[in-house]
C-alpha positions, 0 to 999 in steps of 0.5 A: 305827905304825898306830893306826886303829880301825874300830868299828861295831855292824853287821858289814857297816858295819864291813867296808865302812868298813874296805875304803874306808880300806884301798883309800885306803891307810889301814891299820886295826889293830883292828875292833871291835863294842863300846865296851869293845873300842875302849877296850882297843885304844886303851889298848893302842896308847896313842892312836889314831884311831877311826872309828865309828858313832853307836852301838856295841853297849854305848855311844854314840860320845859316851860312848866319846869321853868315856871316851877323852878326851885319848887318841884322836881320833874320826871319827863317821859317821852320819845328820845327826840323830844327828850333832847329838847327838854333840859333843866336843873330839876328835870330827869328824863326817861325815854318811852317805853318805860318799865314799872321799875324804871318809873318807880326808881326815878320817882323814888329818887326825886321824892327823896330829893323833894323830902330832903329839900323840905327838911333841909330848908335853905342852904347854909352859907358854908354849903353855898360857898362849897357849891360855888367853889365846885362850880368854879372848878367845873368852869375852870377845869372842864370849860363849863358855863356857870349854868352848865356847872350848876346843872351838872351838880344838880343832876349828880345830886338827883342821880345819887340822891344826895344833897348838892353840897355833898356832891360839891364836896365829893367833887372838890375832894376828888379834885384835890386828890388829883392835884 
């Protein structure tokens, strides 16, 4: 099932990105102008991938990602200075201008993560403990806060298109090899 949403305040931006995705073989289910429309669309689908600009008609991408935390993955397209203001565990960022290949690749990774999360459901207790140990390691060895450690694991999960528990296992396995 298609769970891709394109959300830009400007009609021309929304259409240009939609066309780039569809020419690359990625279907777009909803085209939105406001954060409220995106929230309705993602809740209707149960999850999804949102490709959006830094600012929508009624909220920023950062606010939207916080509102839909744990429900959707975000690809934010904006100029570099705006991207610096946007951060979150489910946010991937691409600076404008963007190529069709970069766009397709990023959306494909997020779509895979969304699909894995739907199939995988909730994490097992063992996976939760593994992730907690990896966070503790990052906090102790790299001086990260708990939130920064969580974001690091999620970002690596997105970049490698693997489950967060697998990233944690790899990190801890590499740490044991060094010790």
